[in-house]
Residue frames as qw, qx, qy, qz and C-alpha x, y, z in Angstrom:
[[0.423, 0.329, 0.322, 0.781, 84.14, 48.52, 66.59],
 [0.069, -0.516, -0.297, 0.801, 83.79, 52.26, 67.26],
 [0.298, 0.635, 0.610, 0.369, 80.99, 53.52, 65.06],
 [0.127, 0.424, 0.080, 0.893, 80.41, 57.18, 64.23],
 [0.509, -0.664, -0.287, -0.466, 77.40, 57.28, 66.56],
 [0.795, -0.474, -0.264, 0.270, 79.36, 55.82, 69.46],
 [0.535, 0.101, -0.072, 0.835, 82.23, 58.24, 68.83],
 [0.114, -0.578, -0.174, -0.789, 79.77, 61.16, 68.89],
 [0.688, -0.643, -0.275, -0.194, 78.29, 59.97, 72.21],
 [0.783, -0.252, -0.204, 0.530, 81.77, 59.53, 73.71],
 [0.328, 0.316, 0.010, 0.890, 82.82, 63.03, 72.64],
 [0.363, -0.660, -0.217, -0.621, 79.68, 64.53, 74.17],
 [0.795, -0.528, -0.283, 0.095, 80.37, 62.65, 77.41],
 [0.662, -0.048, -0.138, 0.735, 83.96, 63.96, 77.59],
 [0.077, 0.471, 0.099, 0.873, 82.87, 67.55, 76.92],
 [0.568, -0.671, -0.286, -0.381, 80.22, 67.29, 79.64],
 [0.803, -0.402, -0.242, 0.368, 82.78, 66.07, 82.18],
 [0.485, 0.163, -0.036, 0.859, 85.19, 68.86, 81.24],
 [0.174, -0.616, -0.200, -0.741, 82.45, 71.46, 81.66],
 [0.696, -0.644, -0.267, -0.173, 81.44, 70.21, 85.08],
 [0.799, -0.313, -0.160, 0.487, 84.99, 69.97, 86.38],
 [0.453, 0.163, 0.039, 0.876, 86.18, 73.35, 85.14],
 [0.116, -0.730, -0.320, -0.593, 83.28, 75.73, 85.74],
 [0.607, -0.771, -0.192, 0.014, 83.84, 75.75, 89.52],
 [0.673, -0.455, 0.132, 0.567, 87.56, 76.52, 89.14],
 [0.468, 0.741, 0.218, 0.429, 87.51, 79.28, 86.56],
 [0.448, 0.193, -0.237, 0.840, 90.01, 82.14, 87.05],
 [0.234, -0.694, -0.530, 0.429, 89.04, 84.39, 89.92],
 [0.180, 0.845, 0.181, 0.470, 88.13, 87.99, 89.24],
 [0.476, 0.121, -0.430, 0.757, 90.78, 90.03, 91.09],
 [0.316, -0.797, -0.467, 0.217, 89.69, 91.83, 94.24],
 [0.183, 0.907, 0.006, 0.380, 90.34, 95.53, 94.64],
 [0.625, -0.759, 0.147, 0.111, 92.57, 95.03, 97.69],
 [0.416, 0.768, -0.469, 0.127, 96.34, 95.48, 97.46],
 [0.923, -0.244, -0.140, 0.265, 99.22, 93.35, 98.60],
 [0.070, 0.907, -0.322, 0.262, 102.10, 95.07, 100.34],
 [0.549, 0.289, -0.687, 0.379, 105.31, 93.97, 101.97],
 [0.643, -0.568, -0.487, 0.165, 105.23, 92.96, 105.61],
 [0.237, -0.966, 0.050, -0.094, 106.05, 95.59, 108.21],
 [0.732, 0.303, -0.307, 0.528, 109.74, 96.39, 108.55],
 [0.527, -0.545, -0.289, 0.584, 111.78, 97.88, 111.34],
 [0.125, 0.988, 0.090, -0.024, 112.15, 101.62, 111.38],
 [0.617, 0.567, -0.244, 0.488, 115.36, 103.20, 110.25],
 [0.653, -0.660, -0.116, 0.353, 117.88, 103.63, 113.04],
 [0.234, 0.959, -0.153, 0.050, 119.92, 106.78, 112.58],
 [0.390, -0.699, 0.595, 0.076, 122.93, 105.00, 114.07],
 [0.837, 0.109, 0.528, 0.096, 122.68, 102.13, 111.61],
 [0.088, -0.536, 0.514, 0.664, 125.11, 102.34, 108.70],
 [0.732, 0.467, -0.144, -0.475, 124.20, 101.73, 105.09],
 [0.767, -0.129, 0.609, 0.156, 124.90, 98.32, 103.65],
 [0.230, 0.598, -0.523, -0.562, 126.60, 97.74, 100.32],
 [0.921, 0.240, 0.222, -0.210, 125.46, 95.20, 97.74],
 [0.772, -0.089, 0.458, 0.431, 127.73, 93.08, 95.60],
 [0.497, 0.661, 0.339, 0.449, 127.21, 95.53, 92.74],
 [0.382, 0.062, -0.150, 0.910, 128.54, 98.39, 94.86],
 [0.258, -0.567, -0.289, -0.727, 125.13, 100.02, 95.31],
 [0.120, -0.020, -0.708, 0.696, 124.20, 101.16, 98.79],
 [0.420, -0.559, -0.473, -0.537, 120.89, 101.37, 100.55],
 [0.360, -0.538, 0.399, -0.650, 119.84, 102.48, 104.01],
 [0.018, 0.187, -0.954, 0.236, 120.00, 99.65, 106.51],
 [0.132, 0.417, 0.876, -0.204, 116.22, 99.52, 106.92],
 [0.063, 0.629, 0.563, 0.532, 113.05, 101.08, 105.59],
 [0.090, -0.302, 0.179, -0.932, 111.86, 104.52, 106.69],
 [0.561, -0.035, 0.592, -0.578, 108.68, 102.72, 107.56],
 [0.044, 0.015, 0.954, 0.298, 107.14, 99.50, 106.35],
 [0.493, -0.214, -0.407, -0.739, 103.63, 98.74, 105.18],
 [0.607, -0.209, 0.516, -0.566, 101.05, 97.43, 107.57],
 [0.147, 0.172, -0.948, -0.224, 100.85, 93.65, 107.23],
 [0.223, 0.232, 0.847, -0.424, 97.36, 93.20, 108.66],
 [0.427, 0.604, 0.401, -0.541, 95.12, 94.78, 106.05],
 [0.284, 0.669, -0.361, -0.584, 96.52, 94.39, 102.62],
 [0.108, -0.203, 0.927, 0.295, 96.69, 90.80, 101.43],
 [0.664, 0.118, -0.176, -0.717, 93.82, 89.89, 99.12],
 [0.706, -0.039, 0.685, -0.177, 92.17, 86.51, 99.29],
 [0.255, 0.454, -0.639, -0.566, 93.32, 84.87, 96.07],
 [0.114, 0.060, 0.992, 0.019, 91.35, 81.68, 96.63],
 [0.263, 0.558, 0.755, -0.221, 87.97, 81.09, 95.06],
 [0.217, 0.509, 0.504, 0.663, 85.87, 83.10, 92.69],
 [0.056, -0.296, -0.309, 0.902, 85.08, 86.74, 93.42],
 [0.308, 0.699, 0.625, -0.161, 81.66, 88.20, 92.75],
 [0.326, 0.459, 0.346, 0.750, 81.24, 90.57, 89.83],
 [0.132, -0.507, -0.368, 0.768, 80.83, 94.19, 90.85],
 [0.292, 0.840, 0.441, 0.120, 78.52, 96.81, 89.43],
 [0.532, 0.075, 0.040, 0.842, 81.07, 99.29, 88.06],
 [0.039, -0.674, -0.302, -0.673, 78.47, 102.05, 87.90],
 [0.579, -0.776, -0.212, -0.133, 78.30, 102.14, 91.70],
 [0.775, -0.270, -0.078, 0.566, 82.05, 102.41, 92.26],
 [0.072, -0.915, 0.136, 0.373, 84.13, 105.54, 92.60],
 [0.620, 0.715, -0.322, -0.009, 86.73, 106.09, 89.89],
 [0.111, -0.639, 0.733, -0.204, 89.49, 105.07, 92.32],
 [0.660, -0.100, 0.700, -0.252, 87.72, 101.79, 93.08],
 [0.819, 0.535, 0.067, -0.199, 86.99, 101.15, 89.40],
 [0.408, 0.736, -0.537, 0.065, 90.69, 101.41, 88.67],
 [0.343, -0.449, 0.780, -0.269, 91.51, 99.16, 91.62],
 [0.805, 0.164, 0.500, -0.275, 89.07, 96.56, 90.32],
 [0.744, 0.657, -0.065, -0.102, 90.23, 96.83, 86.72],
 [0.558, 0.588, -0.481, 0.334, 93.98, 96.92, 87.50],
 [0.789, -0.612, -0.049, -0.036, 94.59, 95.07, 90.78],
 [0.162, 0.783, -0.543, 0.257, 97.93, 95.42, 92.52],
 [0.950, -0.305, -0.021, 0.063, 100.03, 92.56, 93.83],
 [0.083, -0.884, 0.458, 0.033, 103.49, 93.50, 95.04],
 [0.690, -0.325, 0.641, 0.085, 104.64, 89.87, 94.95],
 [0.798, 0.546, 0.240, 0.084, 104.47, 89.68, 91.16],
 [0.632, -0.104, 0.244, 0.728, 107.54, 90.37, 89.04],
 [0.114, 0.666, -0.088, -0.732, 108.19, 93.74, 87.43],
 [0.769, 0.545, 0.331, -0.029, 106.89, 93.38, 83.86],
 [0.548, -0.236, 0.426, 0.680, 109.68, 93.37, 81.25],
 [0.362, 0.794, 0.421, 0.246, 108.25, 96.31, 79.31],
 [0.309, -0.326, 0.027, 0.893, 109.92, 99.55, 78.27],
 [0.254, 0.802, 0.536, 0.064, 107.50, 102.26, 77.17],
 [0.238, -0.348, 0.121, 0.899, 108.58, 105.38, 75.28],
 [0.390, 0.756, 0.514, -0.111, 106.62, 107.79, 73.14],
 [0.179, -0.405, 0.329, 0.834, 107.37, 109.91, 70.10],
 [0.554, 0.543, 0.052, -0.629, 105.68, 111.16, 66.96],
 [0.700, 0.456, -0.495, -0.238, 107.56, 108.56, 64.87],
 [0.946, -0.273, 0.171, 0.033, 108.73, 105.02, 65.50],
 [0.430, -0.589, 0.542, 0.419, 112.40, 104.02, 65.05],
 [0.614, 0.273, 0.659, 0.338, 111.47, 102.59, 61.64],
 [0.300, 0.917, 0.262, -0.007, 110.65, 106.10, 60.36],
 [0.652, 0.398, -0.013, 0.645, 113.38, 108.02, 58.52],
 [0.018, -0.734, 0.080, -0.674, 112.76, 111.15, 60.62],
 [0.784, -0.595, -0.176, 0.033, 113.15, 109.42, 63.97],
 [0.357, 0.736, -0.345, 0.460, 116.06, 111.33, 65.52],
 [0.507, -0.642, 0.456, -0.349, 116.59, 109.58, 68.86],
 [0.897, 0.191, -0.393, -0.062, 118.17, 106.38, 67.58],
 [0.389, 0.400, -0.663, 0.499, 121.21, 106.55, 69.84],
 [0.359, -0.293, 0.507, -0.726, 119.15, 107.12, 72.97],
 [0.862, -0.005, -0.003, -0.508, 116.50, 104.55, 72.07],
 [0.774, 0.306, -0.553, 0.043, 119.11, 101.90, 71.28],
 [0.080, 0.419, -0.723, 0.544, 120.64, 102.09, 74.76],
 [0.660, -0.168, 0.384, -0.624, 117.39, 100.86, 76.32],
 [0.936, 0.209, -0.177, -0.223, 117.31, 97.83, 74.04],
 [0.561, 0.478, -0.609, 0.292, 121.01, 97.11, 74.56],
 [0.107, -0.377, 0.674, -0.626, 120.76, 97.31, 78.35],
 [0.619, 0.009, 0.533, -0.577, 117.57, 95.24, 78.48],
 [0.321, 0.178, -0.829, -0.423, 117.80, 92.19, 76.21],
 [0.166, -0.274, -0.945, 0.069, 114.62, 90.18, 76.41],
 [0.141, 0.472, 0.453, -0.743, 112.44, 93.17, 77.32],
 [0.315, 0.672, 0.602, 0.296, 109.55, 94.26, 75.12],
 [0.231, -0.395, -0.007, 0.889, 110.54, 97.78, 74.04],
 [0.270, 0.697, 0.623, 0.229, 107.80, 99.91, 72.48],
 [0.103, -0.191, 0.033, 0.976, 108.01, 103.42, 71.07],
 [0.194, 0.632, 0.744, -0.097, 104.38, 104.55, 70.94],
 [0.126, 0.253, 0.292, 0.914, 103.25, 107.24, 68.52],
 [0.283, 0.057, 0.283, -0.915, 100.54, 109.75, 69.35],
 [0.663, 0.043, -0.370, -0.650, 98.01, 107.92, 67.18],
 [0.611, -0.012, -0.790, 0.051, 98.84, 104.50, 68.58],
 [0.071, 0.034, -0.657, 0.750, 98.63, 105.88, 72.12],
 [0.522, -0.003, 0.068, -0.850, 95.00, 106.86, 71.61],
 [0.783, 0.038, -0.488, -0.384, 94.03, 103.41, 70.31],
 [0.482, 0.097, -0.792, 0.361, 96.03, 101.62, 72.99],
 [0.118, -0.027, 0.553, -0.824, 94.34, 103.56, 75.78],
 [0.661, 0.008, -0.135, -0.738, 90.91, 102.96, 74.25],
 [0.737, 0.040, -0.668, -0.094, 91.66, 99.25, 74.46],
 [0.391, 0.045, -0.733, 0.555, 93.06, 99.27, 78.00],
 [0.076, 0.156, 0.491, -0.854, 90.52, 101.68, 79.50],
 [0.289, -0.258, -0.651, -0.653, 87.38, 100.69, 77.62],
 [0.460, -0.533, -0.709, 0.033, 85.64, 99.85, 80.90],
 [0.318, -0.621, -0.301, 0.650, 86.58, 103.23, 82.43],
 [0.410, 0.661, 0.408, 0.478, 85.33, 105.70, 79.80],
 [0.185, -0.977, -0.092, 0.052, 85.76, 108.77, 82.01],
 [0.585, -0.511, 0.360, 0.517, 89.53, 108.25, 81.85],
 [0.503, 0.284, 0.561, 0.593, 89.42, 108.22, 78.05],
 [0.081, 0.903, 0.367, 0.209, 87.25, 111.33, 78.02],
 [0.387, -0.872, 0.093, 0.287, 89.78, 113.12, 80.21],
 [0.608, -0.232, 0.476, 0.592, 92.75, 112.07, 78.09],
 [0.391, 0.484, 0.557, 0.551, 91.14, 113.19, 74.85],
 [0.071, -0.945, -0.310, -0.081, 90.03, 116.48, 76.43],
 [0.548, -0.595, 0.086, 0.582, 93.53, 117.57, 77.49],
 [0.417, 0.895, 0.090, -0.130, 94.42, 120.57, 75.30],
 [0.079, 0.846, -0.519, -0.095, 98.24, 120.35, 75.30],
 [0.820, 0.286, -0.495, 0.025, 100.53, 117.55, 74.08],
 [0.199, 0.411, -0.708, 0.539, 102.65, 117.86, 77.21],
 [0.598, -0.214, 0.411, -0.654, 99.58, 117.17, 79.38],
 [0.941, 0.149, -0.118, -0.281, 98.83, 114.04, 77.39],
 [0.567, 0.462, -0.630, 0.262, 102.50, 113.02, 77.62],
 [0.178, -0.363, 0.673, -0.619, 102.33, 113.18, 81.41],
 [0.762, -0.045, 0.274, -0.585, 99.00, 111.40, 81.60],
 [0.840, 0.312, -0.398, -0.197, 100.00, 108.63, 79.21],
 [0.344, 0.409, -0.779, 0.327, 102.96, 107.48, 81.31],
 [0.380, -0.171, 0.654, -0.631, 100.77, 107.07, 84.39],
 [0.815, 0.179, 0.060, -0.548, 98.06, 105.31, 82.40],
 [0.755, 0.372, -0.533, -0.088, 100.33, 102.79, 80.70],
 [0.194, 0.339, -0.807, 0.444, 102.17, 101.94, 83.92],
 [0.552, -0.094, 0.480, -0.676, 98.92, 101.57, 85.87],
 [0.871, 0.236, -0.016, -0.431, 97.53, 99.17, 83.28],
 [0.900, 0.335, -0.272, 0.068, 100.64, 97.25, 82.24],
 [0.681, -0.660, 0.225, 0.223, 103.56, 98.18, 84.49],
 [0.799, 0.325, 0.098, 0.496, 107.20, 98.13, 83.43],
 [0.407, -0.397, 0.018, 0.823, 109.44, 101.12, 82.76],
 [0.345, 0.887, 0.277, 0.133, 108.46, 104.43, 81.27],
 [0.479, -0.466, 0.126, 0.733, 111.27, 106.74, 80.15],
 [0.324, 0.835, 0.006, -0.444, 111.27, 109.86, 77.99],
 [0.851, 0.487, 0.116, 0.157, 112.54, 109.38, 74.46],
 [0.332, 0.821, -0.314, 0.342, 115.52, 111.69, 75.07],
 [0.602, -0.651, 0.435, -0.155, 117.00, 109.51, 77.82],
 [0.535, 0.449, -0.715, 0.023, 119.92, 107.10, 77.75],
 [0.909, -0.400, -0.035, -0.109, 119.96, 103.88, 79.76],
 [0.080, 0.753, -0.629, 0.176, 123.36, 103.85, 81.47],
 [0.088, -0.210, 0.948, -0.222, 122.71, 100.68, 83.46],
 [0.377, -0.264, -0.818, -0.346, 120.11, 97.95, 83.31],
 [0.547, -0.496, 0.008, -0.674, 116.98, 98.31, 85.43],
 [0.878, -0.198, -0.431, 0.058, 117.97, 94.99, 86.98],
 [0.548, 0.066, -0.408, 0.727, 120.56, 97.02, 88.91],
 [0.166, -0.598, -0.045, -0.783, 118.23, 99.78, 90.10],
 [0.748, -0.572, -0.014, -0.338, 116.96, 97.90, 93.14],
 [0.070, -0.632, 0.743, -0.208, 119.75, 96.90, 95.55],
 [0.564, 0.079, -0.817, -0.091, 120.34, 93.19, 95.91],
 [0.071, -0.008, -0.786, 0.615, 119.55, 93.45, 99.64],
 [0.486, 0.186, 0.257, -0.814, 115.93, 94.36, 98.85],
 [0.407, 0.196, 0.889, 0.077, 113.62, 91.49, 97.80],
 [0.083, -0.042, -0.516, -0.851, 111.97, 92.13, 94.45],
 [0.314, -0.486, -0.768, -0.275, 108.64, 90.82, 95.75],
 [0.308, -0.631, -0.492, 0.515, 108.55, 93.60, 98.35],
 [0.084, -0.432, 0.131, 0.888, 108.86, 96.54, 95.91],
 [0.446, 0.605, 0.657, 0.052, 106.21, 97.82, 93.51],
 [0.269, 0.947, 0.122, 0.124, 107.50, 101.27, 92.53],
 [0.673, -0.215, 0.064, 0.705, 110.96, 102.70, 91.82],
 [0.177, 0.954, 0.185, 0.155, 111.39, 106.46, 91.59],
 [0.638, 0.040, -0.122, 0.760, 114.24, 108.95, 91.65],
 [0.165, -0.786, -0.229, 0.549, 114.84, 112.47, 92.90],
 [0.496, 0.699, 0.272, 0.437, 114.77, 115.17, 90.24],
 [0.132, 0.707, -0.145, 0.679, 115.55, 118.19, 92.38],
 [0.654, -0.535, -0.415, 0.336, 116.91, 118.79, 95.90],
 [0.262, 0.688, -0.026, 0.676, 117.41, 122.58, 96.03],
 [0.605, -0.555, -0.398, 0.410, 118.89, 123.14, 99.48],
 [0.282, 0.139, 0.014, 0.949, 118.88, 126.94, 99.23],
 [0.095, 0.405, 0.507, -0.755, 116.70, 129.71, 100.71],
 [0.392, 0.430, -0.132, -0.802, 115.30, 130.82, 97.34],
 [0.245, -0.002, 0.943, 0.227, 114.36, 127.31, 96.13],
 [0.391, 0.602, 0.627, -0.304, 110.75, 128.38, 95.43],
 [0.266, 0.751, -0.192, -0.573, 111.99, 130.68, 92.67],
 [0.156, 0.473, -0.786, -0.365, 113.42, 127.70, 90.81],
 [0.228, -0.051, -0.967, -0.105, 111.40, 124.63, 91.73],
 [0.551, -0.426, -0.345, -0.629, 107.86, 123.72, 92.68],
 [0.849, -0.497, -0.142, -0.110, 108.75, 121.53, 95.65],
 [0.318, -0.802, 0.504, -0.043, 111.62, 121.36, 98.14],
 [0.364, -0.211, 0.879, 0.225, 112.17, 117.74, 97.10],
 [0.662, 0.435, -0.099, -0.602, 110.84, 116.97, 93.64],
 [0.682, -0.068, 0.723, 0.086, 110.51, 113.41, 92.39],
 [0.076, 0.354, -0.639, -0.679, 111.39, 112.64, 88.79],
 [0.707, 0.330, 0.531, -0.331, 108.72, 111.42, 86.39],
 [0.499, 0.638, -0.442, -0.387, 110.70, 111.20, 83.17],
 [0.488, 0.216, -0.846, -0.014, 111.75, 107.70, 84.29],
 [0.637, -0.286, 0.411, -0.586, 109.54, 105.46, 86.44],
 [0.370, 0.096, -0.915, -0.131, 109.43, 101.72, 87.06],
 [0.544, -0.147, 0.419, -0.712, 106.33, 100.09, 88.51],
 [0.103, 0.163, 0.980, 0.051, 104.23, 96.99, 88.81],
 [0.220, -0.417, -0.557, -0.684, 100.69, 97.21, 87.40],
 [0.489, -0.652, -0.532, -0.230, 98.02, 98.73, 89.59],
 [0.448, -0.079, -0.473, 0.755, 100.26, 100.52, 92.08],
 [0.141, -0.785, -0.556, 0.232, 98.17, 102.79, 94.36],
 [0.200, -0.547, 0.097, 0.807, 100.31, 105.86, 93.58],
 [0.031, 0.006, 0.655, 0.755, 99.48, 105.47, 89.88],
 [0.109, -0.573, -0.802, -0.127, 95.85, 104.77, 90.66],
 [0.181, -0.741, -0.375, 0.527, 95.63, 107.96, 92.71],
 [0.120, -0.434, 0.269, 0.851, 97.31, 110.19, 90.15],
 [0.012, -0.222, -0.774, -0.593, 95.11, 108.85, 87.33],
 [0.154, -0.690, -0.700, 0.099, 92.04, 109.49, 89.48],
 [0.206, -0.668, -0.163, 0.696, 93.19, 113.00, 90.37],
 [0.084, -0.235, 0.471, 0.846, 94.00, 114.04, 86.79],
 [0.049, -0.387, -0.825, -0.408, 90.78, 112.55, 85.44],
 [0.168, -0.734, -0.602, 0.265, 88.60, 114.28, 88.03],
 [0.172, -0.629, -0.003, 0.758, 90.32, 117.64, 87.63],
 [0.103, -0.065, 0.628, 0.768, 90.28, 117.47, 83.83],
 [0.082, -0.514, -0.795, -0.311, 86.57, 116.67, 83.61],
 [0.193, -0.751, -0.441, 0.451, 85.76, 119.35, 86.18],
 [0.142, -0.502, 0.221, 0.824, 87.69, 121.94, 84.17],
 [0.083, 0.163, 0.767, 0.616, 86.13, 120.70, 80.93],
 [0.097, -0.686, -0.719, -0.054, 82.63, 121.28, 82.28],
 [0.213, -0.798, -0.216, 0.521, 83.67, 124.69, 83.61],
 [0.549, 0.800, 0.127, 0.204, 85.27, 125.65, 80.29],
 [0.225, -0.924, 0.306, 0.045, 88.66, 126.36, 81.90],
 [0.918, -0.060, 0.260, 0.294, 90.90, 123.66, 80.40],
 [0.598, 0.641, 0.078, 0.475, 92.47, 126.11, 77.97],
 [0.196, -0.942, 0.124, -0.243, 93.65, 128.32, 80.84],
 [0.864, -0.402, 0.144, 0.267, 96.53, 126.00, 81.83],
 [0.282, 0.892, -0.354, 0.011, 99.93, 127.68, 81.32],
 [0.619, 0.419, -0.628, 0.218, 103.44, 126.23, 81.53],
 [0.080, -0.330, 0.712, -0.615, 103.62, 126.49, 85.32],
 [0.741, -0.055, 0.224, -0.631, 100.13, 125.06, 85.52],
 [0.818, 0.261, -0.490, -0.153, 101.30, 121.98, 83.62],
 [0.304, 0.336, -0.774, 0.442, 103.79, 121.17, 86.38],
 [0.338, -0.104, 0.600, -0.717, 101.03, 121.38, 88.98],
 [0.753, 0.155, -0.003, -0.640, 98.28, 119.77, 86.90],
 [0.978, 0.157, -0.096, -0.100, 99.98, 116.64, 85.54],
 [0.549, 0.631, -0.457, 0.302, 103.71, 117.12, 86.04],
 [0.565, 0.128, -0.665, 0.471, 106.34, 116.56, 88.73],
 [0.210, -0.297, 0.397, -0.843, 104.66, 118.80, 91.33],
 [0.809, -0.145, -0.033, -0.569, 101.49, 116.68, 91.35],
 [0.829, 0.153, -0.532, 0.077, 103.55, 113.48, 91.10],
 [0.294, 0.286, -0.629, 0.660, 105.61, 114.52, 94.13],
 [0.453, -0.275, 0.283, -0.800, 102.56, 115.51, 96.18],
 [0.890, -0.073, -0.193, -0.407, 100.82, 112.19, 95.59],
 [0.708, 0.191, -0.615, 0.290, 103.93, 110.19, 96.48],
 [0.058, 0.260, -0.583, 0.768, 104.25, 112.02, 99.79],
 [0.673, -0.189, 0.084, -0.710, 100.54, 111.53, 100.44],
 [0.886, 0.045, -0.440, -0.138, 101.04, 107.81, 99.85],
 [0.473, 0.265, -0.660, 0.521, 103.99, 107.66, 102.25],
 [0.110, -0.112, 0.549, -0.821, 101.75, 109.09, 104.97],
 [0.652, -0.129, -0.315, -0.678, 98.51, 107.23, 104.17],
 [0.403, -0.273, 0.770, -0.413, 97.31, 105.00, 107.00],
 [0.888, 0.245, 0.044, -0.387, 95.41, 102.85, 104.47],
 [0.821, 0.443, -0.342, 0.109, 98.77, 101.47, 103.43],
 [0.436, 0.364, -0.591, 0.573, 101.13, 102.12, 106.32],
 [0.595, -0.611, -0.494, 0.169, 100.87, 101.62, 110.05],
 [0.172, 0.737, -0.111, 0.644, 101.47, 105.25, 110.99],
 [0.666, -0.725, 0.003, -0.174, 101.22, 104.48, 114.73],
 [0.865, -0.286, 0.135, 0.390, 104.73, 103.04, 114.49],
 [0.541, 0.633, 0.071, 0.549, 106.13, 105.84, 112.38],
 [0.493, -0.308, -0.269, 0.767, 108.62, 108.21, 114.04],
 [0.091, 0.603, 0.124, -0.783, 106.83, 111.10, 112.30],
 [0.648, 0.691, 0.186, -0.261, 105.47, 112.29, 108.96],
 [0.686, 0.029, 0.437, 0.581, 107.51, 111.46, 105.88],
 [0.261, 0.941, 0.109, -0.186, 108.54, 114.70, 104.14],
 [0.571, 0.760, -0.248, 0.185, 111.44, 116.27, 102.26],
 [0.285, -0.769, 0.538, -0.196, 113.70, 116.02, 105.30],
 [0.869, -0.151, 0.469, -0.033, 113.80, 112.24, 104.88],
 [0.821, 0.416, 0.295, 0.259, 115.32, 112.57, 101.40],
 [0.211, 0.961, -0.169, 0.061, 117.35, 115.77, 101.16],
 [0.067, -0.774, 0.629, -0.027, 121.04, 115.15, 100.62],
 [0.884, -0.119, 0.443, -0.088, 120.63, 111.39, 100.26],
 [0.182, 0.644, -0.663, -0.335, 123.34, 109.56, 98.32],
 [0.022, -0.063, 0.995, 0.072, 122.06, 105.98, 98.59],
 [0.429, -0.314, -0.635, -0.561, 118.72, 104.36, 97.85],
 [0.268, -0.073, 0.638, -0.718, 116.00, 104.49, 100.50],
 [0.269, -0.279, -0.869, -0.308, 113.00, 102.23, 100.86],
 [0.369, -0.025, 0.367, -0.854, 109.61, 103.39, 102.09],
 [0.758, 0.188, 0.454, -0.429, 107.29, 100.40, 102.30],
 [0.777, 0.285, 0.525, 0.200, 106.96, 99.09, 98.74],
 [0.407, 0.908, 0.004, 0.100, 108.69, 102.10, 97.16],
 [0.728, -0.213, 0.086, 0.645, 112.41, 102.43, 96.46],
 [0.141, 0.986, 0.034, -0.081, 113.59, 106.04, 96.18],
 [0.798, 0.157, 0.057, 0.579, 116.86, 106.57, 94.32],
 [0.315, -0.642, -0.040, 0.697, 119.18, 109.56, 94.88],
 [0.353, 0.834, -0.006, -0.425, 119.45, 112.43, 92.43],
 [0.108, -0.544, 0.724, 0.411, 122.51, 110.86, 90.77],
 [0.515, 0.122, 0.848, 0.040, 120.47, 107.87, 89.56],
 [0.444, 0.657, 0.589, 0.158, 118.20, 109.65, 87.06],
 [0.171, 0.982, 0.040, 0.063, 119.92, 113.08, 86.92],
 [0.748, -0.337, 0.152, 0.551, 123.65, 112.41, 86.76],
 [0.513, 0.169, 0.293, 0.789, 125.96, 115.10, 85.42],
 [0.005, 0.879, 0.385, 0.280, 123.68, 118.08, 86.15],
 [0.479, 0.246, -0.282, 0.794, 126.50, 119.54, 88.31],
 [0.260, -0.416, 0.212, -0.845, 124.24, 120.77, 91.08],
 [0.755, -0.340, 0.075, -0.556, 122.26, 119.61, 94.12],
 [0.561, -0.442, 0.690, -0.118, 124.77, 116.88, 94.90],
 [0.914, 0.365, 0.103, -0.141, 124.35, 114.96, 91.64],
 [0.518, -0.486, 0.586, 0.389, 127.44, 113.00, 90.68],
 [0.246, 0.514, -0.548, -0.613, 128.78, 112.25, 87.20],
 [0.820, 0.228, -0.257, -0.458, 127.71, 109.68, 84.63],
 [0.594, 0.302, -0.736, 0.117, 130.37, 107.16, 85.68],
 [0.340, -0.355, 0.615, -0.617, 129.14, 106.97, 89.26],
 [0.055, -0.056, -0.997, -0.009, 127.88, 103.48, 90.29],
 [0.212, 0.495, 0.682, -0.495, 124.50, 105.03, 91.17],
 [0.291, 0.455, -0.238, -0.808, 124.06, 106.70, 87.74],
 [0.514, 0.220, 0.829, -0.022, 121.37, 104.73, 85.88],
 [0.409, 0.710, 0.536, 0.203, 119.69, 107.08, 83.36],
 [0.262, -0.235, 0.122, 0.928, 120.95, 110.16, 81.52],
 [0.280, 0.780, 0.547, -0.119, 118.36, 112.76, 80.47],
 [0.443, 0.180, 0.288, 0.829, 119.13, 115.16, 77.61],
 [0.055, 0.649, 0.393, -0.649, 116.22, 117.56, 78.35],
 [0.268, 0.139, 0.595, 0.745, 115.57, 117.94, 74.62],
 [0.025, -0.675, -0.662, -0.324, 112.07, 119.32, 75.08],
 [0.305, -0.633, -0.390, 0.595, 112.75, 122.19, 77.46],
 [0.146, -0.380, 0.176, 0.896, 113.54, 124.81, 74.84],
 [0.022, 0.249, 0.733, 0.632, 110.79, 124.08, 72.34],
 [0.403, -0.065, 0.089, -0.909, 107.49, 125.98, 72.20],
 [0.554, 0.088, 0.711, -0.424, 104.40, 124.05, 73.22],
 [0.716, 0.512, -0.014, -0.474, 103.14, 123.97, 69.62],
 [0.521, 0.552, -0.641, -0.111, 106.16, 121.86, 68.61],
 [0.233, -0.342, 0.853, -0.318, 106.12, 119.46, 71.53],
 [0.695, -0.007, -0.586, -0.416, 104.77, 115.94, 71.14],
 [0.833, -0.459, -0.131, -0.279, 103.63, 113.27, 73.50],
 [0.910, -0.117, -0.214, 0.334, 107.06, 111.79, 74.16],
 [0.441, 0.350, -0.178, 0.807, 108.86, 115.08, 74.71],
 [0.432, -0.770, -0.466, -0.048, 107.88, 116.26, 78.14],
 [0.495, -0.807, -0.020, 0.322, 110.79, 117.88, 79.91]]
């Protein structure tokens, strides 16, 4: 007969066995190294674009692929804890939010506004609804300014300098820019401005010919001003869009832009010059100019790509006039039609084009800075 004492002894024995068998196989602490797709052949100018079953086209091969010899982390065994105080901010972020290109894109949609859809004064119901309709099964969050602060305090508690920088930014539009990079770095998924319509599901953004476990970032072209006076109108000859971005957590482009904005913000804070940022300064400080620069830096970074096999530096010439998607390592770049259809310039086609994925209403462009909120950036 099993007495209470014998039952107690048996339970203690089972717990002891469980402890001994599980402590050596506890979840590994992720290493700071990244995983990238294997090297791919270089684009051959004579090679024609291929067409997927959905009608979407993509260049026959990548502009250049990632180096396959230096990027796969060792996922076996337990990793030693690191002293965060001795790491650079870039390495802290790599440790806190490791990147693995082979994971799936998280099924998150992040948008921001001063009210949630449940509020009577929420005035983007039609736009917001398209994202839910096109993405059944996705977690769709509209984050208010107040919630954004608490969410970032939770996600970045171990990197307090990032929180200090976010809270120090003097303009809502600066925080709007910074938030999208921060949430995608930590959680991944899709960020899109509240005044955008989802024309097609994100499941169609990446061509079927491209394996999903080889892509970690999807971006689109915002501007391709092929005219002599382009500097009077735009900040960069090719400007990448940041009102809609899809990424996997921890992507190095996001890690770099968060590091850059944090460092520059804290430097300006100590110098007392944060309040000196004007509208043009926003574009350079947190907006599409900085975003574009960091993407091009990434495309030419020998930490991630084997540049010895590259036919030359990657610059605007690789993307101007493009009408189909292009892949650079683990990044898919979509043509201007994808996120800027119907603008009737720079080669953008209309909303019914097969490559048109997101419509942007540009609701925030005409409002003064004092009336703009975190979700209303462009």
